[in-house]
OpenMM code with the backbone's topology and positions (N, CA, C; nanometers):
from openmm import Vec3, app, unit

residues = "MET ASN PRO ALA GLU SER ASN VAL LEU VAL CYS VAL THR SER GLN PRO ALA CYS ARG ARG LEU ILE CYS ALA GLY ALA GLU ILE ALA GLN GLN TYR GLY VAL PRO VAL LYS VAL VAL SER VAL LEU PRO GLN GLY LEU VAL SER ALA LYS THR ALA GLU THR LEU GLN THR LEU TYR ASN ILE SER GLY ARG LEU GLY ALA GLU MET THR VAL TYR PHE ASN ASP ASP PRO ALA LEU THR VAL ALA VAL HIS ALA ARG LYS THR GLN ALA LEU HIS LEU VAL SER GLY SER PRO GLY ALA ASP SER SER PHE PHE ILE GLU THR VAL LYS GLY LEU LEU PRO GLU ILE PRO LEU SER ILE VAL ASP GLU ASP SER HIS ILE VAL THR PHE PRO ALA VAL ARG GLN GLY GLN PRO ALA ARG ARG".split()
positions = [
    Vec3(5.1991, -6.1890, -1.2180),
    Vec3(5.2160, -6.1225, -1.1086),
    Vec3(5.3480, -6.0315, -1.1064),
    Vec3(5.3234, -5.9060, -1.0097),
    Vec3(5.4118, -5.8014, -1.0129),
    Vec3(5.5007, -5.8460, -0.9119),
    Vec3(5.6210, -5.8792, -0.9008),
    Vec3(5.7169, -5.8872, -0.7831),
    Vec3(5.7250, -5.7142, -0.6971),
    Vec3(5.7094, -5.6472, -0.7688),
    Vec3(5.6940, -5.5321, -0.6685),
    Vec3(5.6041, -5.5210, -0.5574),
    Vec3(5.5139, -5.6397, -0.5845),
    Vec3(5.3948, -5.5863, -0.5313),
    Vec3(5.3774, -5.7121, -0.4008),
    Vec3(5.4295, -5.8322, -0.4600),
    Vec3(5.4196, -5.9442, -0.3942),
    Vec3(5.4787, -5.9852, -0.2491),
    Vec3(5.4411, -6.0778, -0.1705),
    Vec3(5.4370, -6.0160, -0.0019),
    Vec3(5.4709, -6.1927, 0.0452),
    Vec3(5.5010, -6.1964, 0.1326),
    Vec3(5.4968, -6.3682, 0.2296),
    Vec3(5.4076, -6.3345, 0.2856),
    Vec3(5.3105, -6.4349, 0.3189),
    Vec3(5.1623, -6.4194, 0.3552),
    Vec3(5.1607, -6.5474, 0.4582),
    Vec3(5.1563, -6.5160, 0.6218),
    Vec3(5.1751, -6.6111, 0.6992),
    Vec3(4.9914, -6.5873, 0.7856),
    Vec3(4.9883, -6.7368, 0.8030),
    Vec3(4.8602, -6.7406, 0.8261),
    Vec3(4.8462, -6.7903, 0.9957),
    Vec3(4.7731, -6.6981, 1.1100),
    Vec3(4.7796, -6.7137, 1.2296),
    Vec3(4.6300, -6.7743, 1.2614),
    Vec3(4.6090, -6.7980, 1.3989),
    Vec3(4.4965, -6.8305, 1.4899),
    Vec3(4.5236, -6.7648, 1.5674),
    Vec3(4.4016, -6.7594, 1.6718),
    Vec3(4.3857, -6.6422, 1.7838),
    Vec3(4.4624, -6.7053, 1.9004),
    Vec3(4.6131, -6.7632, 1.8763),
    Vec3(4.6661, -6.8220, 1.9784),
    Vec3(4.8053, -6.7424, 1.9857),
    Vec3(4.8481, -6.7365, 2.1273),
    Vec3(4.9566, -6.6719, 2.1087),
    Vec3(5.0968, -6.7017, 2.0634),
    Vec3(5.0954, -6.8368, 2.0916),
    Vec3(5.2080, -6.9495, 1.9935),
    Vec3(5.2537, -6.9040, 1.8663),
    Vec3(5.1299, -6.8186, 1.7963),
    Vec3(5.1497, -6.8318, 1.6665),
    Vec3(5.2556, -6.6784, 1.6251),
    Vec3(5.3372, -6.6197, 1.7361),
    Vec3(5.4230, -6.5224, 1.7388),
    Vec3(5.5322, -6.5958, 1.6572),
    Vec3(5.5392, -6.7090, 1.6564),
    Vec3(5.6679, -6.7220, 1.5946),
    Vec3(5.6383, -6.7731, 1.4466),
    Vec3(5.5276, -6.7772, 1.4227),
    Vec3(5.4543, -6.7803, 1.2569),
    Vec3(5.5035, -6.6637, 1.2135),
    Vec3(5.4614, -6.5540, 1.2670),
    Vec3(5.5223, -6.4405, 1.1997),
    Vec3(5.6418, -6.3846, 1.2120),
    Vec3(5.7030, -6.4167, 1.3056),
    Vec3(5.9068, -6.4373, 1.2736),
    Vec3(5.9508, -6.4911, 1.1908),
    Vec3(5.8940, -6.6394, 1.1628),
    Vec3(5.9356, -6.6992, 1.0563),
    Vec3(5.8848, -6.6627, 0.9414),
    Vec3(5.7991, -6.6261, 0.9220),
    Vec3(5.7400, -6.5607, 0.7908),
    Vec3(5.8005, -6.4154, 0.7215),
    Vec3(5.8680, -6.3604, 0.8480),
    Vec3(5.9477, -6.2716, 0.8275),
    Vec3(6.0908, -6.2650, 0.7905),
    Vec3(6.1443, -6.3897, 0.8499),
    Vec3(6.2393, -6.4281, 0.7839),
    Vec3(6.2655, -6.4587, 0.6440),
    Vec3(6.1821, -6.5614, 0.5971),
    Vec3(6.1487, -6.6047, 0.4637),
    Vec3(6.1095, -6.4928, 0.3994),
    Vec3(6.0328, -6.3528, 0.4146),
    Vec3(6.0263, -6.2172, 0.3368),
    Vec3(6.1217, -6.1684, 0.2869),
    Vec3(6.2532, -6.1756, 0.4347),
    Vec3(6.3895, -6.1061, 0.3898),
    Vec3(6.4519, -6.1947, 0.2874),
    Vec3(6.4276, -6.2999, 0.3207),
    Vec3(6.4840, -6.3651, 0.1972),
    Vec3(6.4440, -6.3285, 0.0463),
    Vec3(6.3292, -6.3250, 0.0030),
    Vec3(6.2467, -6.2552, -0.1006),
    Vec3(6.2720, -6.1693, -0.1223),
    Vec3(6.3024, -6.0635, -0.0452),
    Vec3(6.3003, -5.9171, -0.0432),
    Vec3(6.1538, -5.8651, -0.0980),
    Vec3(6.0749, -5.8952, -0.0108),
    Vec3(5.9161, -5.8740, 0.0044),
    Vec3(5.8636, -5.8334, 0.1418),
    Vec3(5.7506, -5.7614, 0.1939),
    Vec3(5.7072, -5.7722, 0.3056),
    Vec3(5.6535, -5.8720, 0.3464),
    Vec3(5.6301, -5.8799, 0.4268),
    Vec3(5.5535, -5.9632, 0.5423),
    Vec3(5.3987, -5.9489, 0.5507),
    Vec3(5.3168, -6.0410, 0.5104),
    Vec3(5.1863, -5.9749, 0.5380),
    Vec3(5.1222, -6.0935, 0.6446),
    Vec3(5.0279, -6.0550, 0.6858),
    Vec3(4.9176, -6.1260, 0.8224),
    Vec3(4.8164, -6.1612, 0.7920),
    Vec3(4.7756, -6.3109, 0.7837),
    Vec3(4.5899, -6.2804, 0.7998),
    Vec3(4.5920, -6.3856, 0.8721),
    Vec3(4.4415, -6.3850, 0.9533),
    Vec3(4.3907, -6.4565, 1.0792),
    Vec3(4.2229, -6.5043, 0.9819),
    Vec3(4.1921, -6.5927, 1.0012),
    Vec3(4.0478, -6.6189, 0.9734),
    Vec3(3.9883, -6.7018, 1.0933),
    Vec3(3.8726, -6.6228, 1.1389),
    Vec3(3.8197, -6.6817, 1.2588),
    Vec3(3.7012, -6.7376, 1.2479),
    Vec3(3.6216, -6.8524, 1.3181),
    Vec3(3.4910, -6.8172, 1.2552),
    Vec3(3.3955, -6.7708, 1.3238),
    Vec3(3.3017, -6.7512, 1.2462),
    Vec3(3.2091, -6.6217, 1.2520),
    Vec3(3.1299, -6.6056, 1.4426),
    Vec3(3.1560, -6.5195, 1.4571),
    Vec3(3.0790, -6.4512, 1.5955),
    Vec3(3.1571, -6.5306, 1.6876),
    Vec3(3.2948, -6.5527, 1.6565),
    Vec3(3.3631, -6.6136, 1.7413),
    Vec3(3.4994, -6.4640, 1.7858),
    Vec3(3.4071, -6.3797, 1.9336),
    Vec3(3.4317, -6.2955, 1.9335),
    Vec3(3.4528, -6.2858, 2.1196),
    Vec3(3.5838, -6.2706, 2.1501),
    Vec3(3.5945, -6.2708, 2.3000),
    Vec3(3.6368, -6.1831, 2.3488),
    Vec3(3.6928, -6.1470, 2.4730),
    Vec3(3.8166, -6.0633, 2.5159),
    Vec3(3.9201, -6.0931, 2.4912),
    Vec3(3.9266, -6.2532, 2.4971),
    Vec3(4.0387, -6.3325, 2.5279),
    Vec3(4.1136, -6.3096, 2.3767),
    Vec3(4.0003, -6.3685, 2.3021),
    Vec3(4.0390, -6.3382, 2.1682),
    Vec3(4.1059, -6.2030, 2.0928),
    Vec3(4.0612, -6.0837, 2.1454),
    Vec3(4.0424, -5.9788, 2.0944),
    Vec3(4.2064, -5.9463, 2.1171),
    Vec3(4.2150, -6.0058, 2.2671),
    Vec3(4.3940, -5.9581, 2.3255),
    Vec3(4.4805, -6.0485, 2.2830),
    Vec3(4.4703, -6.1478, 2.2377),
    Vec3(4.5313, -6.2241, 2.1799),
    Vec3(4.5991, -6.1580, 2.0311),
    Vec3(4.4650, -6.1208, 1.9642),
    Vec3(4.4408, -6.0618, 1.8218),
    Vec3(4.5228, -5.9453, 1.8297),
    Vec3(4.5409, -5.8689, 1.9158),
    Vec3(4.5919, -5.6720, 1.9532),
    Vec3(4.7617, -5.7113, 1.9625),
    Vec3(4.7777, -5.8286, 2.0266),
    Vec3(4.9133, -5.8874, 2.0712),
    Vec3(5.0176, -5.9452, 1.9466),
    Vec3(4.8914, -6.0081, 1.8363),
    Vec3(4.9516, -6.0528, 1.6858),
    Vec3(4.9596, -5.9535, 1.6255),
    Vec3(4.8770, -5.8144, 1.6653),
    Vec3(4.9206, -5.7506, 1.5228),
    Vec3(4.9780, -5.6228, 1.5630),
    Vec3(4.9970, -5.6486, 1.7132),
    Vec3(5.1606, -5.5902, 1.7731),
    Vec3(5.2918, -5.6235, 1.6808),
    Vec3(5.2769, -5.7687, 1.7217),
    Vec3(5.3715, -5.8120, 1.6504),
    Vec3(5.4166, -5.7771, 1.5502),
    Vec3(5.3397, -5.8165, 1.4353),
    Vec3(5.3173, -5.7938, 1.2781),
    Vec3(5.3581, -5.6297, 1.2760),
    Vec3(5.2890, -5.5193, 1.3439),
    Vec3(5.3150, -5.4360, 1.3325),
    Vec3(5.5101, -5.3809, 1.3711),
    Vec3(5.5591, -5.4378, 1.4774),
    Vec3(5.6796, -5.4326, 1.5103),
    Vec3(5.7812, -5.4780, 1.3910),
    Vec3(5.7384, -5.5674, 1.3224),
    Vec3(5.8050, -5.6113, 1.2143),
    Vec3(5.8003, -5.5912, 1.0771),
    Vec3(5.6554, -5.4479, 1.0629),
    Vec3(5.6834, -5.3990, 0.9218),
    Vec3(5.5455, -5.4695, 0.8402),
    Vec3(5.4383, -5.5274, 0.9497),
    Vec3(5.3864, -5.6263, 0.8535),
    Vec3(5.2112, -5.5758, 0.8232),
    Vec3(5.1415, -5.5848, 0.7627),
    Vec3(5.0478, -5.5504, 0.7598),
    Vec3(4.9344, -5.6726, 0.8080),
    Vec3(4.7897, -5.6263, 0.8662),
    Vec3(4.7679, -5.7893, 0.9615),
    Vec3(4.5937, -5.7432, 0.9159),
    Vec3(4.5637, -5.8927, 0.8582),
    Vec3(4.3752, -5.9025, 0.8480),
    Vec3(4.3660, -5.9585, 0.8884),
    Vec3(4.2178, -5.9243, 0.9579),
    Vec3(4.1345, -6.0389, 1.0309),
    Vec3(4.0297, -6.0870, 0.9346),
    Vec3(3.9674, -6.1726, 0.9340),
    Vec3(3.8482, -6.2052, 0.8631),
    Vec3(3.7869, -6.2885, 0.9581),
    Vec3(3.6346, -6.2898, 0.9460),
    Vec3(3.5528, -6.3544, 1.0291),
    Vec3(3.4635, -6.4247, 0.9371),
    Vec3(3.4758, -6.5914, 0.9291),
    Vec3(3.4676, -6.6559, 0.7774),
    Vec3(3.4292, -6.8091, 0.8413),
    Vec3(3.3482, -6.9078, 0.8262),
    Vec3(3.3535, -7.0425, 0.8454),
    Vec3(3.4637, -7.1063, 0.7442),
    Vec3(3.5100, -7.0674, 0.6238),
    Vec3(3.5829, -7.1151, 0.5452),
    Vec3(3.7080, -7.0989, 0.5804),
    Vec3(3.8209, -7.1026, 0.7034),
    Vec3(3.9550, -7.0156, 0.6275),
    Vec3(4.0170, -7.0785, 0.5163),
    Vec3(4.0087, -7.1994, 0.4768),
    Vec3(4.1411, -7.2366, 0.3362),
    Vec3(4.1043, -7.1213, 0.2188),
    Vec3(3.9338, -7.1430, 0.2212),
    Vec3(3.9149, -7.0548, 0.0665),
    Vec3(3.9549, -6.9157, 0.1344),
    Vec3(3.9106, -6.8657, 0.2246),
    Vec3(3.9535, -6.7144, 0.2544),
    Vec3(4.0534, -6.6824, 0.2355),
    Vec3(4.1910, -6.7601, 0.2939),
    Vec3(4.3329, -6.7548, 0.2655),
    Vec3(4.3272, -6.7637, 0.1448),
    Vec3(4.2835, -6.8288, 0.0694),
    Vec3(4.3502, -6.8812, -0.0577),
    Vec3(4.3033, -6.7714, -0.1501),
    Vec3(4.1850, -6.7009, -0.1440),
    Vec3(4.1556, -6.5823, -0.2028),
    Vec3(4.2058, -6.4127, -0.1383),
    Vec3(4.2551, -6.4709, -0.0158),
    Vec3(4.3061, -6.3505, 0.0157),
    Vec3(4.4774, -6.3729, -0.0432),
    Vec3(4.5308, -6.4226, -0.0270),
    Vec3(4.6777, -6.4976, -0.0712),
    Vec3(4.6551, -6.4320, -0.2222),
    Vec3(4.5392, -6.5049, -0.3651),
    Vec3(4.5649, -6.4343, -0.4659),
    Vec3(4.5488, -6.2672, -0.4572),
    Vec3(4.4301, -6.1915, -0.3878),
    Vec3(4.4546, -6.0652, -0.4205),
    Vec3(4.5626, -5.9870, -0.3853),
    Vec3(4.6343, -6.0192, -0.2591),
    Vec3(4.7280, -5.9824, -0.2456),
    Vec3(4.8876, -5.9976, -0.2813),
    Vec3(4.8586, -6.1252, -0.3597),
    Vec3(4.9851, -6.1418, -0.4544),
    Vec3(5.0698, -6.2344, -0.3970),
    Vec3(5.0479, -6.2962, -0.3076),
    Vec3(5.1376, -6.4082, -0.1941),
    Vec3(5.2178, -6.4927, -0.2798),
    Vec3(5.3278, -6.4955, -0.2698),
    Vec3(5.4405, -6.5852, -0.3287),
    Vec3(5.4880, -6.6795, -0.2682),
    Vec3(5.4744, -6.6600, -0.1191),
    Vec3(5.4606, -6.7524, -0.0066),
    Vec3(5.3808, -6.7764, 0.0845),
    Vec3(5.3230, -6.8826, 0.0966),
    Vec3(5.2839, -6.9217, 0.2473),
    Vec3(5.3486, -6.9994, 0.3585),
    Vec3(5.3072, -6.9092, 0.4825),
    Vec3(5.3535, -6.9880, 0.6169),
    Vec3(5.2064, -7.0238, 0.6987),
    Vec3(5.1971, -7.1318, 0.7789),
    Vec3(5.1017, -7.1745, 0.8320),
    Vec3(5.1460, -7.2657, 0.9703),
    Vec3(5.1184, -7.2762, 1.0558),
    Vec3(5.1285, -7.3405, 1.1825),
    Vec3(5.1282, -7.5248, 1.1557),
    Vec3(5.2057, -7.5727, 1.2484),
    Vec3(5.1526, -7.7478, 1.2053),
    Vec3(5.0645, -7.7813, 1.2490),
    Vec3(4.9722, -7.8462, 1.1535),
    Vec3(4.8376, -7.9099, 1.2298),
    Vec3(4.8573, -8.0159, 1.2986),
    Vec3(4.7413, -8.0571, 1.4024),
    Vec3(4.7698, -8.1076, 1.4798),
    Vec3(4.7274, -8.2539, 1.4112),
    Vec3(4.7195, -8.3444, 1.4448),
    Vec3(4.7027, -8.5192, 1.3488),
    Vec3(4.5628, -8.4819, 1.2908),
    Vec3(4.4790, -8.4541, 1.3487),
    Vec3(4.3396, -8.4938, 1.2965),
    Vec3(4.3119, -8.2979, 1.2697),
    Vec3(4.4176, -8.2601, 1.2150),
    Vec3(4.3318, -8.1303, 1.1518),
    Vec3(4.4348, -8.0637, 1.0312),
    Vec3(4.4831, -8.1600, 0.9846),
    Vec3(4.5238, -8.0993, 0.8309),
    Vec3(4.4503, -8.0671, 0.7050),
    Vec3(4.3633, -8.0601, 0.7390),
    Vec3(4.2357, -8.0703, 0.6036),
    Vec3(4.3137, -7.9105, 0.5792),
    Vec3(4.3219, -7.7778, 0.6676),
    Vec3(4.3716, -7.6617, 0.6520),
    Vec3(4.4422, -7.6735, 0.5317),
    Vec3(4.5583, -7.7267, 0.5781),
    Vec3(4.6836, -7.7146, 0.5063),
    Vec3(4.6818, -7.7853, 0.3396),
    Vec3(4.5793, -7.8927, 0.3536),
    Vec3(4.5595, -7.9725, 0.1876),
    Vec3(4.4756, -7.8743, 0.1392),
    Vec3(4.3887, -7.8422, 0.1760),
    Vec3(4.3037, -7.7460, 0.1301),
    Vec3(4.3808, -7.6666, 0.0167),
    Vec3(4.4392, -7.5535, 0.1115),
    Vec3(4.5118, -7.4033, 0.0627),
    Vec3(4.6031, -7.5064, -0.0423),
    Vec3(4.7056, -7.6161, 0.0088),
    Vec3(4.7816, -7.6526, -0.1280),
    Vec3(4.7049, -7.6665, -0.2467),
    Vec3(4.5543, -7.7919, -0.2339),
    Vec3(4.4922, -7.7518, -0.3304),
    Vec3(4.4318, -7.6246, -0.4405),
    Vec3(4.4187, -7.5586, -0.3541),
    Vec3(4.3824, -7.4179, -0.4091),
    Vec3(4.4880, -7.3577, -0.4608),
    Vec3(4.5769, -7.3500, -0.4114),
    Vec3(4.7090, -7.2390, -0.4364),
    Vec3(4.8175, -7.3746, -0.4629),
    Vec3(4.8485, -7.4770, -0.5538),
    Vec3(4.9395, -7.5584, -0.6032),
    Vec3(5.0662, -7.4894, -0.6541),
    Vec3(5.0305, -7.4035, -0.6964),
    Vec3(5.1817, -7.2893, -0.7245),
    Vec3(5.2084, -7.2150, -0.6622),
    Vec3(5.1991, -7.1898, -0.4969),
    Vec3(5.2761, -7.1092, -0.4280),
    Vec3(5.3172, -7.2034, -0.3231),
    Vec3(5.4594, -7.1979, -0.2531),
    Vec3(5.5210, -7.2716, -0.1518),
    Vec3(5.4449, -7.2857, -0.0503),
    Vec3(5.4612, -7.3824, 0.0311),
    Vec3(5.3961, -7.3493, 0.1869),
    Vec3(5.4943, -7.3718, 0.2450),
    Vec3(5.5337, -7.2874, 0.3882),
    Vec3(5.6067, -7.3909, 0.5053),
    Vec3(5.4951, -7.3765, 0.6462),
    Vec3(5.5274, -7.4823, 0.6809),
    Vec3(5.4870, -7.5282, 0.8254),
    Vec3(5.5685, -7.4900, 0.9292),
    Vec3(5.5307, -7.4219, 0.9910),
    Vec3(5.6540, -7.4138, 1.1185),
    Vec3(5.5698, -7.4840, 1.2135),
    Vec3(5.6674, -7.5756, 1.2902),
    Vec3(5.6052, -7.6240, 1.4365),
    Vec3(5.6526, -7.5802, 1.5542),
    Vec3(5.6182, -7.6339, 1.6689),
    Vec3(5.6234, -7.5772, 1.7891),
    Vec3(5.7634, -7.5449, 1.8540),
    Vec3(5.8450, -7.6052, 1.8182),
    Vec3(5.9835, -7.5911, 1.7877),
    Vec3(6.0574, -7.4693, 1.7153),
    Vec3(6.0150, -7.4170, 1.6492),
    Vec3(6.0161, -7.3119, 1.5397),
    Vec3(6.1173, -7.3718, 1.4013),
    Vec3(6.0591, -7.5160, 1.3894),
    Vec3(6.1467, -7.6123, 1.2710),
    Vec3(6.0427, -7.5561, 1.1504),
    Vec3(6.1461, -7.5351, 1.0771),
    Vec3(6.0347, -7.4839, 0.8987),
    Vec3(6.0696, -7.5879, 0.8216),
    Vec3(5.9585, -7.6663, 0.7699),
    Vec3(5.9348, -7.7636, 0.6499),
    Vec3(5.8564, -7.6769, 0.5463),
    Vec3(5.9336, -7.6701, 0.4316),
    Vec3(5.7963, -7.6115, 0.3214),
    Vec3(5.8055, -7.7142, 0.1906),
    Vec3(5.6904, -7.7050, 0.1638),
    Vec3(5.6336, -7.8020, 0.0455),
    Vec3(5.6522, -7.6807, -0.0376),
    Vec3(5.7009, -7.7350, -0.1760),
    Vec3(5.7303, -7.6423, -0.3149),
    Vec3(5.6087, -7.6456, -0.4073),
    Vec3(5.6073, -7.5275, -0.4361),
    Vec3(5.5175, -7.5268, -0.5386),
    Vec3(5.5420, -7.6097, -0.6444),
    Vec3(5.4115, -7.6262, -0.6869),
    Vec3(5.4151, -7.7400, -0.8012),
    Vec3(5.3556, -7.6825, -0.9339),
    Vec3(5.4429, -7.6447, -1.0409),
    Vec3(5.4152, -7.5801, -1.1682),
    Vec3(5.3055, -7.6345, -1.2263),
    Vec3(5.2643, -7.5289, -1.3366),
    Vec3(5.0838, -7.5631, -1.3808),
    Vec3(5.1742, -7.6704, -1.5038),
    Vec3(5.1142, -7.7800, -1.5454),
    Vec3(5.1490, -7.8500, -1.6402),
    Vec3(5.2378, -7.9530, -1.5396),
    Vec3(5.2732, -7.9591, -1.4538),
    Vec3(5.3813, -8.0566, -1.3475),
    Vec3(5.2634, -8.1468, -1.2778),
    Vec3(5.3188, -8.3030, -1.2969),
    Vec3(5.1597, -8.3713, -1.2240),
    Vec3(5.2699, -8.3859, -1.0804),
    Vec3(5.1686, -8.3840, -0.9803),
    Vec3(5.1781, -8.4015, -0.8744),
    Vec3(5.2480, -8.5162, -0.8148),
    Vec3(5.3435, -8.4984, -0.7149),
    Vec3(5.3899, -8.6563, -0.6890),
    Vec3(5.3053, -8.6999, -0.6052),
    Vec3(5.3357, -8.8164, -0.6029),
    Vec3(5.2395, -8.9396, -0.5284),
    Vec3(5.3039, -9.0187, -0.4192),
] * unit.nanometer
topology = app.Topology()
chain = topology.addChain("A")
for resn in residues:
    res = topology.addResidue(resn, chain)
    for name in ("N", "CA", "C"):
        topology.addAtom(name, app.Element.getBySymbol(name[0]), res)
């Protein structure tokens, strides 16, 4: 991985509250000295005026922070994010706090990208980071 092309990748949905994720990602990127990038993966066919308006707001926030934002329409968000993260050489991922019944995204992304740290930002902007698991290092139980 070329450090000069690395980034911190922030995963957002089409919710206005995701601005806190972009801001947290920008802070983490600053610590690494790399740019922040934003990705959103929405279900295929999910296009509405409200979704477009929210994505535009998140795009504007990203732009103010110098972040590139990519939007995909795909029914497998975790796999799409993992492929995008590898393609863009992400060295750290940022996501929102999953609900009690929706941790599948986080588990799947960590399973696909164990070598990349993942920070979860809760509703109060507290950050919990799951460290990278180095290849050849057994996962903790």
